[in-house]
C-alpha positions, 0 to 999 in steps of 0.5 A: 499499500502506498504512503499518504506522503513521504519526507526525506532529508538529504545533507550537504557537503564540502569537498575538502580536497580534490576539486577538478581532480575528481572529474578526471578519476582522481580521489577527493574527500567529501564530508557532510555538513548537518544542513540540507534539504527536506522534501515532502512528496505526496499524491495530488490531483495535479503535479505541482513542484514547490521549492521554497528558496526558488522564486524563478520557475526557470531555476526549477530544472534540478527539481523537474529533472529529479521528478522526471528521473523518479517517474521514469524509474517507477513507470508512473504517471501519477500526479505528485505534489513536491514541497522542498525546502532548504535549511537557511544555511544552505542559501544565506542570501547567496550561493554558499557551495554546500551542494543545495542542487544535489541535496534537492535532487536526492531528497526529491528522488528518494521521497518519490520512490519512498512514496511509491513503496521502494525501500530507499534506505536499503543498500540497493535502494540507496544505489538506485537513488544515487544513480537516478539522482546522478543522471538527473543532476548531470542532465540539469547541470549541462552534462558537467560533474563527477557526482561526488555531491550526489554520492555524499548525500546518498552514502555519507562522508567518503573518499570519492572517485568515479570508480570507487566510494570508500567510507571515511572517518572524521577525526574526533579532535578536529573542528570545522569552521565555515564562513562565507567568502563574500563572493559566489562562484559558478562551478559549472563556468569554472569547469568549462574554462578548465576543460577549455584549457585541457582542450587547448593544452592537452599535454600540459593539462595532463602533466598537471592532472597527473601530479594532482591525482597522485597527490590526492592518493597520497593525501588519502593514504596519509589521512587514513594513517593519521586516523589510525594513529594521530601523532604530530609526525603523521599530522605534519605530513598530511597537512603538507600534502593537502597544502601541495594539493591546493597549490596545484589546484591554484596553478591549474586556475592560473593556466586556465585563466580561472580565478580558482584562488586569487593572490588575495585569497591566498593571503587571506587563507595564509592569515587564517592558518597563522591563527591556528587552522591546519586547513584553510581553503576555498573547497571544491572548485574554489573561486568563492562560496564558503571558506572551510577551515579545520583546526584542533580543539575548541580554543583554536576554533574560537580564535579562528572565528574571532579572526574571521569576524575581524575580517568582516566575514560571515561566520556560520556558527551552527554548521558542523561536519557530520556523516549523514546519508539522506534519511527518511523522516516520514 
């Protein structure tokens, strides 16, 4: 018997390292944040899609693509009412980079399938939601993307590559700090321009990406070693490798004439690290959206937040790193 309604929440993401690399088969660490998108699906007399944070119907393409994918899988033409709402932190007046298009897509697909009696929390169900959501999201985004954000929403915090997904632990003593960089960035536009550089300079692009992907695998190995044995030597090696990864990404931006990380950004991030951050970055594709910092302990976290506020940057006090695949609420 069908449910009268279905409610699913999918959680946002941060790609700690591996932006652009994951598009070429490289590895990246993607973690969930505890904010996301909640979608309610119910049967109706006519199909209606309501996305609370979107007023322009032309921007409903992700939601519409998700509904189409779910219906296609179910081979159902039943009329549906879809009501989707982001947590406030997902869109703090501008694009924050926590993956709201992915969480919207996943929560819509999962809620529709759940409404029709599909067990979406089983291993098979999650794989189905992932595949449908990835296809829908890629279609709506113009055939661009690796699917790491969809994967995080479906399976939780992980090491992601196109060929393999491996669960990842977040160290207990690490604290994450988030702030709005003051500018938004178009991931799709950045990727197009990087791929333009790839087309024009294939050999140079290949050399950069080979080093980038190799560094990503090195980070994964060092990270897993640190999680098993968290000593200063392991931490130093890990942070050096992460720093190298971001330098390679910045160089890729310079070569592609894309402001992945400007010199002003580098100066800002270096200042944050001097205040006690082990990692300070414009994560994912870079260019803007949210700043992501990692430190050890509450005191360092307070110090970093105070520094950010002195720089007149908006700090997100109530966002945490979690390991949360989507969940069925009703």
